[in-house]
mmCIF file of the N, C-alpha and C atoms, coordinates in Angstrom:
data_MODEL
# 
_entry.id   MODEL 
# 
loop_
_atom_site.group_PDB 
_atom_site.id 
_atom_site.type_symbol 
_atom_site.label_atom_id 
_atom_site.label_alt_id 
_atom_site.label_comp_id 
_atom_site.label_asym_id 
_atom_site.label_entity_id 
_atom_site.label_seq_id 
_atom_site.pdbx_PDB_ins_code 
_atom_site.Cartn_x 
_atom_site.Cartn_y 
_atom_site.Cartn_z 
_atom_site.occupancy 
_atom_site.B_iso_or_equiv 
_atom_site.pdbx_formal_charge 
_atom_site.auth_seq_id 
_atom_site.auth_comp_id 
_atom_site.auth_asym_id 
_atom_site.auth_atom_id 
_atom_site.pdbx_PDB_model_num 
ATOM 1   N N  . MET A 1 1  ? 82.350  53.103 110.135 1.00 0.00 ? 1  MET A N  1 
ATOM 2   C CA . MET A 1 1  ? 82.817  52.070 109.262 1.00 0.00 ? 1  MET A CA 1 
ATOM 3   C C  . MET A 1 1  ? 84.312  52.278 108.996 1.00 0.00 ? 1  MET A C  1 
ATOM 4   N N  . ARG A 1 2  ? 85.080  51.179 109.109 1.00 0.00 ? 2  ARG A N  1 
ATOM 5   C CA . ARG A 1 2  ? 86.525  51.252 108.919 1.00 0.00 ? 2  ARG A CA 1 
ATOM 6   C C  . ARG A 1 2  ? 86.898  51.051 107.461 1.00 0.00 ? 2  ARG A C  1 
ATOM 7   N N  . ALA A 1 3  ? 87.953  51.741 107.066 1.00 0.00 ? 3  ALA A N  1 
ATOM 8   C CA . ALA A 1 3  ? 88.476  51.540 105.715 1.00 0.00 ? 3  ALA A CA 1 
ATOM 9   C C  . ALA A 1 3  ? 89.256  50.226 105.694 1.00 0.00 ? 3  ALA A C  1 
ATOM 10  N N  . PRO A 1 4  ? 89.190  49.481 104.614 1.00 0.00 ? 4  PRO A N  1 
ATOM 11  C CA . PRO A 1 4  ? 89.917  48.205 104.555 1.00 0.00 ? 4  PRO A CA 1 
ATOM 12  C C  . PRO A 1 4  ? 91.428  48.453 104.570 1.00 0.00 ? 4  PRO A C  1 
ATOM 13  N N  . SER A 1 5  ? 92.110  47.570 105.231 1.00 0.00 ? 5  SER A N  1 
ATOM 14  C CA . SER A 1 5  ? 93.560  47.685 105.331 1.00 0.00 ? 5  SER A CA 1 
ATOM 15  C C  . SER A 1 5  ? 94.206  46.878 104.199 1.00 0.00 ? 5  SER A C  1 
ATOM 16  N N  . PHE A 1 6  ? 94.935  47.565 103.341 1.00 0.00 ? 6  PHE A N  1 
ATOM 17  C CA . PHE A 1 6  ? 95.579  46.902 102.210 1.00 0.00 ? 6  PHE A CA 1 
ATOM 18  C C  . PHE A 1 6  ? 96.980  46.419 102.552 1.00 0.00 ? 6  PHE A C  1 
ATOM 19  N N  . THR A 1 7  ? 97.504  46.816 103.703 1.00 0.00 ? 7  THR A N  1 
ATOM 20  C CA . THR A 1 7  ? 98.853  46.401 104.063 1.00 0.00 ? 7  THR A CA 1 
ATOM 21  C C  . THR A 1 7  ? 98.888  44.998 104.633 1.00 0.00 ? 7  THR A C  1 
ATOM 22  N N  . LEU A 1 8  ? 97.770  44.504 105.120 1.00 0.00 ? 8  LEU A N  1 
ATOM 23  C CA . LEU A 1 8  ? 97.743  43.184 105.725 1.00 0.00 ? 8  LEU A CA 1 
ATOM 24  C C  . LEU A 1 8  ? 98.125  42.064 104.757 1.00 0.00 ? 8  LEU A C  1 
ATOM 25  N N  . PRO A 1 9  ? 97.621  42.033 103.520 1.00 0.00 ? 9  PRO A N  1 
ATOM 26  C CA . PRO A 1 9  ? 98.060  40.981 102.598 1.00 0.00 ? 9  PRO A CA 1 
ATOM 27  C C  . PRO A 1 9  ? 99.518  41.144 102.153 1.00 0.00 ? 9  PRO A C  1 
ATOM 28  N N  . LEU A 1 10 ? 100.055 42.342 102.257 1.00 0.00 ? 10 LEU A N  1 
ATOM 29  C CA . LEU A 1 10 ? 101.423 42.582 101.817 1.00 0.00 ? 10 LEU A CA 1 
ATOM 30  C C  . LEU A 1 10 ? 102.466 42.230 102.866 1.00 0.00 ? 10 LEU A C  1 
ATOM 31  N N  . LEU A 1 11 ? 102.065 41.991 104.083 1.00 0.00 ? 11 LEU A N  1 
ATOM 32  C CA . LEU A 1 11 ? 103.033 41.701 105.143 1.00 0.00 ? 11 LEU A CA 1 
ATOM 33  C C  . LEU A 1 11 ? 103.883 40.464 104.849 1.00 0.00 ? 11 LEU A C  1 
ATOM 34  N N  . PRO A 1 12 ? 103.327 39.341 104.382 1.00 0.00 ? 12 PRO A N  1 
ATOM 35  C CA . PRO A 1 12 ? 104.199 38.201 104.049 1.00 0.00 ? 12 PRO A CA 1 
ATOM 36  C C  . PRO A 1 12 ? 105.160 38.503 102.899 1.00 0.00 ? 12 PRO A C  1 
ATOM 37  N N  . VAL A 1 13 ? 104.709 39.287 101.942 1.00 0.00 ? 13 VAL A N  1 
ATOM 38  C CA . VAL A 1 13 ? 105.569 39.642 100.811 1.00 0.00 ? 13 VAL A CA 1 
ATOM 39  C C  . VAL A 1 13 ? 106.725 40.512 101.284 1.00 0.00 ? 13 VAL A C  1 
ATOM 40  N N  . ILE A 1 14 ? 106.434 41.471 102.122 1.00 0.00 ? 14 ILE A N  1 
ATOM 41  C CA . ILE A 1 14 ? 107.478 42.349 102.661 1.00 0.00 ? 14 ILE A CA 1 
ATOM 42  C C  . ILE A 1 14 ? 108.466 41.545 103.497 1.00 0.00 ? 14 ILE A C  1 
ATOM 43  N N  . LYS A 1 15 ? 107.964 40.609 104.268 1.00 0.00 ? 15 LYS A N  1 
ATOM 44  C CA . LYS A 1 15 ? 108.837 39.760 105.076 1.00 0.00 ? 15 LYS A CA 1 
ATOM 45  C C  . LYS A 1 15 ? 109.773 38.947 104.187 1.00 0.00 ? 15 LYS A C  1 
ATOM 46  N N  . GLU A 1 16 ? 109.245 38.368 103.104 1.00 0.00 ? 16 GLU A N  1 
ATOM 47  C CA . GLU A 1 16 ? 110.063 37.579 102.187 1.00 0.00 ? 16 GLU A CA 1 
ATOM 48  C C  . GLU A 1 16 ? 111.102 38.446 101.477 1.00 0.00 ? 16 GLU A C  1 
ATOM 49  N N  . LEU A 1 17 ? 110.715 39.656 101.093 1.00 0.00 ? 17 LEU A N  1 
ATOM 50  C CA . LEU A 1 17 ? 111.664 40.552 100.446 1.00 0.00 ? 17 LEU A CA 1 
ATOM 51  C C  . LEU A 1 17 ? 112.799 40.950 101.391 1.00 0.00 ? 17 LEU A C  1 
ATOM 52  N N  . ARG A 1 18 ? 112.485 41.187 102.636 1.00 0.00 ? 18 ARG A N  1 
ATOM 53  C CA . ARG A 1 18 ? 113.527 41.517 103.617 1.00 0.00 ? 18 ARG A CA 1 
ATOM 54  C C  . ARG A 1 18 ? 114.474 40.340 103.836 1.00 0.00 ? 18 ARG A C  1 
ATOM 55  N N  . GLU A 1 19 ? 113.921 39.136 103.884 1.00 0.00 ? 19 GLU A N  1 
ATOM 56  C CA . GLU A 1 19 ? 114.756 37.946 104.048 1.00 0.00 ? 19 GLU A CA 1 
ATOM 57  C C  . GLU A 1 19 ? 115.633 37.726 102.813 1.00 0.00 ? 19 GLU A C  1 
ATOM 58  N N  . TYR A 1 20 ? 115.059 37.925 101.631 1.00 0.00 ? 20 TYR A N  1 
ATOM 59  C CA . TYR A 1 20 ? 115.822 37.778 100.392 1.00 0.00 ? 20 TYR A CA 1 
ATOM 60  C C  . TYR A 1 20 ? 116.951 38.807 100.334 1.00 0.00 ? 20 TYR A C  1 
ATOM 61  N N  . TRP A 1 21 ? 116.667 40.045 100.746 1.00 0.00 ? 21 TRP A N  1 
ATOM 62  C CA . TRP A 1 21 ? 117.684 41.091 100.757 1.00 0.00 ? 21 TRP A CA 1 
ATOM 63  C C  . TRP A 1 21 ? 118.795 40.751 101.747 1.00 0.00 ? 21 TRP A C  1 
ATOM 64  N N  . ALA A 1 22 ? 118.457 40.192 102.890 1.00 0.00 ? 22 ALA A N  1 
ATOM 65  C CA . ALA A 1 22 ? 119.469 39.844 103.894 1.00 0.00 ? 22 ALA A CA 1 
ATOM 66  C C  . ALA A 1 22 ? 120.382 38.729 103.393 1.00 0.00 ? 22 ALA A C  1 
ATOM 67  N N  . VAL A 1 23 ? 119.826 37.781 102.644 1.00 0.00 ? 23 VAL A N  1 
ATOM 68  C CA . VAL A 1 23 ? 120.609 36.645 102.179 1.00 0.00 ? 23 VAL A CA 1 
ATOM 69  C C  . VAL A 1 23 ? 121.403 36.989 100.925 1.00 0.00 ? 23 VAL A C  1 
ATOM 70  N N  . ASP A 1 24 ? 120.791 37.629 99.956  1.00 0.00 ? 24 ASP A N  1 
ATOM 71  C CA . ASP A 1 24 ? 121.397 37.845 98.640  1.00 0.00 ? 24 ASP A CA 1 
ATOM 72  C C  . ASP A 1 24 ? 121.778 39.296 98.378  1.00 0.00 ? 24 ASP A C  1 
ATOM 73  N N  . ARG A 1 25 ? 122.067 40.037 99.406  1.00 0.00 ? 25 ARG A N  1 
ATOM 74  C CA . ARG A 1 25 ? 122.407 41.450 99.238  1.00 0.00 ? 25 ARG A CA 1 
ATOM 75  C C  . ARG A 1 25 ? 123.636 41.624 98.337  1.00 0.00 ? 25 ARG A C  1 
ATOM 76  N N  . GLY A 1 26 ? 124.668 40.830 98.563  1.00 0.00 ? 26 GLY A N  1 
ATOM 77  C CA . GLY A 1 26 ? 125.896 40.949 97.782  1.00 0.00 ? 26 GLY A CA 1 
ATOM 78  C C  . GLY A 1 26 ? 125.680 40.698 96.305  1.00 0.00 ? 26 GLY A C  1 
ATOM 79  N N  . ARG A 1 27 ? 124.882 39.687 95.991  1.00 0.00 ? 27 ARG A N  1 
ATOM 80  C CA . ARG A 1 27 ? 124.619 39.367 94.579  1.00 0.00 ? 27 ARG A CA 1 
ATOM 81  C C  . ARG A 1 27 ? 123.803 40.458 93.900  1.00 0.00 ? 27 ARG A C  1 
ATOM 82  N N  . LEU A 1 28 ? 122.822 41.001 94.610  1.00 0.00 ? 28 LEU A N  1 
ATOM 83  C CA . LEU A 1 28 ? 122.008 42.053 94.023  1.00 0.00 ? 28 LEU A CA 1 
ATOM 84  C C  . LEU A 1 28 ? 122.824 43.320 93.785  1.00 0.00 ? 28 LEU A C  1 
ATOM 85  N N  . ILE A 1 29 ? 123.674 43.665 94.725  1.00 0.00 ? 29 ILE A N  1 
ATOM 86  C CA . ILE A 1 29 ? 124.525 44.846 94.551  1.00 0.00 ? 29 ILE A CA 1 
ATOM 87  C C  . ILE A 1 29 ? 125.496 44.627 93.399  1.00 0.00 ? 29 ILE A C  1 
ATOM 88  N N  . HIS A 1 30 ? 126.056 43.423 93.296  1.00 0.00 ? 30 HIS A N  1 
ATOM 89  C CA . HIS A 1 30 ? 126.967 43.123 92.192  1.00 0.00 ? 30 HIS A CA 1 
ATOM 90  C C  . HIS A 1 30 ? 126.242 43.200 90.850  1.00 0.00 ? 30 HIS A C  1 
ATOM 91  N N  . ALA A 1 31 ? 125.028 42.713 90.779  1.00 0.00 ? 31 ALA A N  1 
ATOM 92  C CA . ALA A 1 31 ? 124.255 42.782 89.536  1.00 0.00 ? 31 ALA A CA 1 
ATOM 93  C C  . ALA A 1 31 ? 123.972 44.231 89.151  1.00 0.00 ? 31 ALA A C  1 
ATOM 94  N N  . CYS A 1 32 ? 123.664 45.066 90.118  1.00 0.00 ? 32 CYS A N  1 
ATOM 95  C CA . CYS A 1 32 ? 123.419 46.486 89.839  1.00 0.00 ? 32 CYS A CA 1 
ATOM 96  C C  . CYS A 1 32 ? 124.693 47.180 89.375  1.00 0.00 ? 32 CYS A C  1 
ATOM 97  N N  . LYS A 1 33 ? 125.819 46.873 90.008  1.00 0.00 ? 33 LYS A N  1 
ATOM 98  C CA . LYS A 1 33 ? 127.099 47.458 89.593  1.00 0.00 ? 33 LYS A CA 1 
ATOM 99  C C  . LYS A 1 33 ? 127.464 47.016 88.179  1.00 0.00 ? 33 LYS A C  1 
ATOM 100 N N  . THR A 1 34 ? 127.232 45.761 87.860  1.00 0.00 ? 34 THR A N  1 
ATOM 101 C CA . THR A 1 34 ? 127.539 45.254 86.526  1.00 0.00 ? 34 THR A CA 1 
ATOM 102 C C  . THR A 1 34 ? 126.668 45.927 85.474  1.00 0.00 ? 34 THR A C  1 
ATOM 103 N N  . ALA A 1 35 ? 125.388 46.068 85.759  1.00 0.00 ? 35 ALA A N  1 
ATOM 104 C CA . ALA A 1 35 ? 124.486 46.728 84.817  1.00 0.00 ? 35 ALA A CA 1 
ATOM 105 C C  . ALA A 1 35 ? 124.890 48.186 84.610  1.00 0.00 ? 35 ALA A C  1 
ATOM 106 N N  . LEU A 1 36 ? 125.263 48.865 85.676  1.00 0.00 ? 36 LEU A N  1 
ATOM 107 C CA . LEU A 1 36 ? 125.703 50.253 85.566  1.00 0.00 ? 36 LEU A CA 1 
ATOM 108 C C  . LEU A 1 36 ? 127.000 50.347 84.759  1.00 0.00 ? 36 LEU A C  1 
ATOM 109 N N  . ALA A 1 37 ? 127.933 49.429 84.979  1.00 0.00 ? 37 ALA A N  1 
ATOM 110 C CA . ALA A 1 37 ? 129.187 49.430 84.224  1.00 0.00 ? 37 ALA A CA 1 
ATOM 111 C C  . ALA A 1 37 ? 128.931 49.170 82.745  1.00 0.00 ? 37 ALA A C  1 
ATOM 112 N N  . LEU A 1 38 ? 128.012 48.266 82.423  1.00 0.00 ? 38 LEU A N  1 
ATOM 113 C CA . LEU A 1 38 ? 127.678 47.999 81.022  1.00 0.00 ? 38 LEU A CA 1 
ATOM 114 C C  . LEU A 1 38 ? 127.092 49.233 80.335  1.00 0.00 ? 38 LEU A C  1 
ATOM 115 N N  . VAL A 1 39 ? 126.196 49.902 81.017  1.00 0.00 ? 39 VAL A N  1 
ATOM 116 C CA . VAL A 1 39 ? 125.572 51.098 80.439  1.00 0.00 ? 39 VAL A CA 1 
ATOM 117 C C  . VAL A 1 39 ? 126.607 52.206 80.264  1.00 0.00 ? 39 VAL A C  1 
ATOM 118 N N  . LEU A 1 40 ? 127.473 52.390 81.254  1.00 0.00 ? 40 LEU A N  1 
ATOM 119 C CA . LEU A 1 40 ? 128.507 53.416 81.140  1.00 0.00 ? 40 LEU A CA 1 
ATOM 120 C C  . LEU A 1 40 ? 129.484 53.107 80.010  1.00 0.00 ? 40 LEU A C  1 
ATOM 121 N N  . ALA A 1 41 ? 129.899 51.848 79.881  1.00 0.00 ? 41 ALA A N  1 
ATOM 122 C CA . ALA A 1 41 ? 130.813 51.471 78.804  1.00 0.00 ? 41 ALA A CA 1 
ATOM 123 C C  . ALA A 1 41 ? 130.187 51.724 77.444  1.00 0.00 ? 41 ALA A C  1 
ATOM 124 N N  . MET A 1 42 ? 128.939 51.357 77.282  1.00 0.00 ? 42 MET A N  1 
ATOM 125 C CA . MET A 1 42 ? 128.267 51.579 76.011  1.00 0.00 ? 42 MET A CA 1 
ATOM 126 C C  . MET A 1 42 ? 128.095 53.068 75.737  1.00 0.00 ? 42 MET A C  1 
ATOM 127 N N  . GLY A 1 43 ? 127.742 53.828 76.740  1.00 0.00 ? 43 GLY A N  1 
ATOM 128 C CA . GLY A 1 43 ? 127.579 55.275 76.569  1.00 0.00 ? 43 GLY A CA 1 
ATOM 129 C C  . GLY A 1 43 ? 128.874 55.972 76.199  1.00 0.00 ? 43 GLY A C  1 
ATOM 130 N N  . ILE A 1 44 ? 129.966 55.597 76.861  1.00 0.00 ? 44 ILE A N  1 
ATOM 131 C CA . ILE A 1 44 ? 131.268 56.199 76.552  1.00 0.00 ? 44 ILE A CA 1 
ATOM 132 C C  . ILE A 1 44 ? 131.694 55.847 75.133  1.00 0.00 ? 44 ILE A C  1 
ATOM 133 N N  . CYS A 1 45 ? 131.517 54.599 74.748  1.00 0.00 ? 45 CYS A N  1 
ATOM 134 C CA . CYS A 1 45 ? 131.900 54.186 73.389  1.00 0.00 ? 45 CYS A CA 1 
ATOM 135 C C  . CYS A 1 45 ? 131.054 54.886 72.329  1.00 0.00 ? 45 CYS A C  1 
ATOM 136 N N  . MET A 1 46 ? 129.789 55.059 72.605  1.00 0.00 ? 46 MET A N  1 
ATOM 137 C CA . MET A 1 46 ? 128.942 55.744 71.634  1.00 0.00 ? 46 MET A CA 1 
ATOM 138 C C  . MET A 1 46 ? 129.281 57.228 71.572  1.00 0.00 ? 46 MET A C  1 
ATOM 139 N N  . ARG A 1 47 ? 129.613 57.798 72.712  1.00 0.00 ? 47 ARG A N  1 
ATOM 140 C CA . ARG A 1 47 ? 129.993 59.218 72.741  1.00 0.00 ? 47 ARG A CA 1 
ATOM 141 C C  . ARG A 1 47 ? 131.296 59.460 71.983  1.00 0.00 ? 47 ARG A C  1 
ATOM 142 N N  . LEU A 1 48 ? 132.247 58.532 72.093  1.00 0.00 ? 48 LEU A N  1 
ATOM 143 C CA . LEU A 1 48 ? 133.519 58.643 71.381  1.00 0.00 ? 48 LEU A CA 1 
ATOM 144 C C  . LEU A 1 48 ? 133.435 58.166 69.940  1.00 0.00 ? 48 LEU A C  1 
ATOM 145 N N  . GLU A 1 49 ? 132.262 57.680 69.540  1.00 0.00 ? 49 GLU A N  1 
ATOM 146 C CA . GLU A 1 49 ? 131.988 57.196 68.187  1.00 0.00 ? 49 GLU A CA 1 
ATOM 147 C C  . GLU A 1 49 ? 132.969 56.106 67.758  1.00 0.00 ? 49 GLU A C  1 
ATOM 148 N N  . LEU A 1 50 ? 133.170 55.130 68.623  1.00 0.00 ? 50 LEU A N  1 
ATOM 149 C CA . LEU A 1 50 ? 134.026 53.997 68.295  1.00 0.00 ? 50 LEU A CA 1 
ATOM 150 C C  . LEU A 1 50 ? 133.290 53.065 67.325  1.00 0.00 ? 50 LEU A C  1 
ATOM 151 N N  . THR A 1 51 ? 134.058 52.281 66.579  1.00 0.00 ? 51 THR A N  1 
ATOM 152 C CA . THR A 1 51 ? 133.437 51.440 65.547  1.00 0.00 ? 51 THR A CA 1 
ATOM 153 C C  . THR A 1 51 ? 132.697 50.242 66.131  1.00 0.00 ? 51 THR A C  1 
ATOM 154 N N  . LEU A 1 52 ? 133.211 49.657 67.216  1.00 0.00 ? 52 LEU A N  1 
ATOM 155 C CA . LEU A 1 52 ? 132.569 48.493 67.835  1.00 0.00 ? 52 LEU A CA 1 
ATOM 156 C C  . LEU A 1 52 ? 132.323 48.736 69.329  1.00 0.00 ? 52 LEU A C  1 
ATOM 157 N N  . PRO A 1 53 ? 131.266 49.446 69.671  1.00 0.00 ? 53 PRO A N  1 
ATOM 158 C CA . PRO A 1 53 ? 131.008 49.691 71.099  1.00 0.00 ? 53 PRO A CA 1 
ATOM 159 C C  . PRO A 1 53 ? 130.593 48.434 71.854  1.00 0.00 ? 53 PRO A C  1 
ATOM 160 N N  . ARG A 1 54 ? 130.132 47.412 71.139  1.00 0.00 ? 54 ARG A N  1 
ATOM 161 C CA . ARG A 1 54 ? 129.731 46.193 71.828  1.00 0.00 ? 54 ARG A CA 1 
ATOM 162 C C  . ARG A 1 54 ? 130.924 45.452 72.423  1.00 0.00 ? 54 ARG A C  1 
ATOM 163 N N  . SER A 1 55 ? 132.124 45.676 71.877  1.00 0.00 ? 55 SER A N  1 
ATOM 164 C CA . SER A 1 55 ? 133.309 45.020 72.441  1.00 0.00 ? 55 SER A CA 1 
ATOM 165 C C  . SER A 1 55 ? 133.604 45.529 73.847  1.00 0.00 ? 55 SER A C  1 
ATOM 166 N N  . ALA A 1 56 ? 133.287 46.774 74.112  1.00 0.00 ? 56 ALA A N  1 
ATOM 167 C CA . ALA A 1 56 ? 133.463 47.304 75.470  1.00 0.00 ? 56 ALA A CA 1 
ATOM 168 C C  . ALA A 1 56 ? 132.491 46.639 76.433  1.00 0.00 ? 56 ALA A C  1 
ATOM 169 N N  . MET A 1 57 ? 131.283 46.387 75.980  1.00 0.00 ? 57 MET A N  1 
ATOM 170 C CA . MET A 1 57 ? 130.306 45.719 76.833  1.00 0.00 ? 57 MET A CA 1 
ATOM 171 C C  . MET A 1 57 ? 130.718 44.278 77.112  1.00 0.00 ? 57 MET A C  1 
ATOM 172 N N  . VAL A 1 58 ? 131.263 43.608 76.122  1.00 0.00 ? 58 VAL A N  1 
ATOM 173 C CA . VAL A 1 58 ? 131.739 42.238 76.324  1.00 0.00 ? 58 VAL A CA 1 
ATOM 174 C C  . VAL A 1 58 ? 132.904 42.236 77.306  1.00 0.00 ? 58 VAL A C  1 
ATOM 175 N N  . SER A 1 59 ? 133.791 43.215 77.190  1.00 0.00 ? 59 SER A N  1 
ATOM 176 C CA . SER A 1 59 ? 134.924 43.312 78.118  1.00 0.00 ? 59 SER A CA 1 
ATOM 177 C C  . SER A 1 59 ? 134.455 43.534 79.544  1.00 0.00 ? 59 SER A C  1 
ATOM 178 N N  . VAL A 1 60 ? 133.469 44.383 79.727  1.00 0.00 ? 60 VAL A N  1 
ATOM 179 C CA . VAL A 1 60 ? 132.924 44.622 81.066  1.00 0.00 ? 60 VAL A CA 1 
ATOM 180 C C  . VAL A 1 60 ? 132.291 43.356 81.615  1.00 0.00 ? 60 VAL A C  1 
ATOM 181 N N  . ALA A 1 61 ? 131.568 42.644 80.771  1.00 0.00 ? 61 ALA A N  1 
ATOM 182 C CA . ALA A 1 61 ? 130.921 41.406 81.225  1.00 0.00 ? 61 ALA A CA 1 
ATOM 183 C C  . ALA A 1 61 ? 131.948 40.358 81.631  1.00 0.00 ? 61 ALA A C  1 
ATOM 184 N N  . ILE A 1 62 ? 133.062 40.277 80.907  1.00 0.00 ? 62 ILE A N  1 
ATOM 185 C CA . ILE A 1 62 ? 134.091 39.302 81.252  1.00 0.00 ? 62 ILE A CA 1 
ATOM 186 C C  . ILE A 1 62 ? 134.763 39.667 82.569  1.00 0.00 ? 62 ILE A C  1 
ATOM 187 N N  . VAL A 1 63 ? 135.069 40.945 82.733  1.00 0.00 ? 63 VAL A N  1 
ATOM 188 C CA . VAL A 1 63 ? 135.748 41.377 83.959  1.00 0.00 ? 63 VAL A CA 1 
ATOM 189 C C  . VAL A 1 63 ? 134.835 41.243 85.167  1.00 0.00 ? 63 VAL A C  1 
ATOM 190 N N  . MET A 1 64 ? 133.546 41.533 85.012  1.00 0.00 ? 64 MET A N  1 
ATOM 191 C CA . MET A 1 64 ? 132.615 41.529 86.135  1.00 0.00 ? 64 MET A CA 1 
ATOM 192 C C  . MET A 1 64 ? 131.886 40.189 86.273  1.00 0.00 ? 64 MET A C  1 
ATOM 193 N N  . MET A 1 65 ? 132.396 39.132 85.645  1.00 0.00 ? 65 MET A N  1 
ATOM 194 C CA . MET A 1 65 ? 131.683 37.863 85.601  1.00 0.00 ? 65 MET A CA 1 
ATOM 195 C C  . MET A 1 65 ? 131.411 37.279 86.988  1.00 0.00 ? 65 MET A C  1 
ATOM 196 N N  . HIS A 1 66 ? 132.367 37.318 87.864  1.00 0.00 ? 66 HIS A N  1 
ATOM 197 C CA . HIS A 1 66 ? 132.194 36.766 89.205  1.00 0.00 ? 66 HIS A CA 1 
ATOM 198 C C  . HIS A 1 66 ? 132.271 37.894 90.214  1.00 0.00 ? 66 HIS A C  1 
ATOM 199 N N  . GLN A 1 67 ? 131.527 37.768 91.279  1.00 0.00 ? 67 GLN A N  1 
ATOM 200 C CA . GLN A 1 67 ? 131.493 38.853 92.252  1.00 0.00 ? 67 GLN A CA 1 
ATOM 201 C C  . GLN A 1 67 ? 132.685 38.840 93.188  1.00 0.00 ? 67 GLN A C  1 
ATOM 202 N N  . HIS A 1 68 ? 133.536 37.846 93.092  1.00 0.00 ? 68 HIS A N  1 
ATOM 203 C CA . HIS A 1 68 ? 134.710 37.800 93.955  1.00 0.00 ? 68 HIS A CA 1 
ATOM 204 C C  . HIS A 1 68 ? 135.797 38.697 93.383  1.00 0.00 ? 68 HIS A C  1 
ATOM 205 N N  . VAL A 1 69 ? 136.550 39.333 94.260  1.00 0.00 ? 69 VAL A N  1 
ATOM 206 C CA . VAL A 1 69 ? 137.519 40.327 93.846  1.00 0.00 ? 69 VAL A CA 1 
ATOM 207 C C  . VAL A 1 69 ? 138.765 39.692 93.237  1.00 0.00 ? 69 VAL A C  1 
ATOM 208 N N  . GLY A 1 70 ? 139.119 38.498 93.645  1.00 0.00 ? 70 GLY A N  1 
ATOM 209 C CA . GLY A 1 70 ? 140.354 37.879 93.189  1.00 0.00 ? 70 GLY A CA 1 
ATOM 210 C C  . GLY A 1 70 ? 140.426 37.719 91.691  1.00 0.00 ? 70 GLY A C  1 
ATOM 211 N N  . MET A 1 71 ? 141.576 37.940 91.142  1.00 0.00 ? 71 MET A N  1 
ATOM 212 C CA . MET A 1 71 ? 141.902 37.745 89.739  1.00 0.00 ? 71 MET A CA 1 
ATOM 213 C C  . MET A 1 71 ? 141.180 38.745 88.815  1.00 0.00 ? 71 MET A C  1 
ATOM 214 N N  . VAL A 1 72 ? 140.672 39.835 89.334  1.00 0.00 ? 72 VAL A N  1 
ATOM 215 C CA . VAL A 1 72 ? 140.004 40.815 88.477  1.00 0.00 ? 72 VAL A CA 1 
ATOM 216 C C  . VAL A 1 72 ? 141.018 41.488 87.567  1.00 0.00 ? 72 VAL A C  1 
ATOM 217 N N  . ILE A 1 73 ? 142.182 41.798 88.094  1.00 0.00 ? 73 ILE A N  1 
ATOM 218 C CA . ILE A 1 73 ? 143.199 42.458 87.284  1.00 0.00 ? 73 ILE A CA 1 
ATOM 219 C C  . ILE A 1 73 ? 143.675 41.522 86.177  1.00 0.00 ? 73 ILE A C  1 
ATOM 220 N N  . VAL A 1 74 ? 143.838 40.242 86.491  1.00 0.00 ? 74 VAL A N  1 
ATOM 221 C CA . VAL A 1 74 ? 144.277 39.284 85.474  1.00 0.00 ? 74 VAL A CA 1 
ATOM 222 C C  . VAL A 1 74 ? 143.207 39.144 84.390  1.00 0.00 ? 74 VAL A C  1 
ATOM 223 N N  . ARG A 1 75 ? 141.938 39.044 84.778  1.00 0.00 ? 75 ARG A N  1 
ATOM 224 C CA . ARG A 1 75 ? 140.868 38.915 83.793  1.00 0.00 ? 75 ARG A CA 1 
ATOM 225 C C  . ARG A 1 75 ? 140.785 40.171 82.934  1.00 0.00 ? 75 ARG A C  1 
ATOM 226 N N  . SER A 1 76 ? 140.941 41.340 83.529  1.00 0.00 ? 76 SER A N  1 
ATOM 227 C CA . SER A 1 76 ? 140.854 42.570 82.747  1.00 0.00 ? 76 SER A CA 1 
ATOM 228 C C  . SER A 1 76 ? 142.045 42.693 81.796  1.00 0.00 ? 76 SER A C  1 
ATOM 229 N N  . PHE A 1 77 ? 143.206 42.135 82.170  1.00 0.00 ? 77 PHE A N  1 
ATOM 230 C CA . PHE A 1 77 ? 144.355 42.170 81.283  1.00 0.00 ? 77 PHE A CA 1 
ATOM 231 C C  . PHE A 1 77 ? 144.112 41.326 80.044  1.00 0.00 ? 77 PHE A C  1 
ATOM 232 N N  . TYR A 1 78 ? 143.547 40.131 80.235  1.00 0.00 ? 78 TYR A N  1 
ATOM 233 C CA . TYR A 1 78 ? 143.279 39.247 79.099  1.00 0.00 ? 78 TYR A CA 1 
ATOM 234 C C  . TYR A 1 78 ? 142.152 39.794 78.255  1.00 0.00 ? 78 TYR A C  1 
# 
């Protein structure tokens, strides 16, 4: 008697995930970088015991708003 194969129903899901990764890889990587930058900014502000650590998170969100590199320095200046 054969053991049931559980990978067979997952094959379409795996195929869709691979296709999604191929198409939206840049956006997913940018989202991960933004989340990491937000956590680091909040951690640094809390470690330095600043009065408003949320302002650092807002600044990171503004700078990382678009995944395109252009105008990042200008946005970070403002």
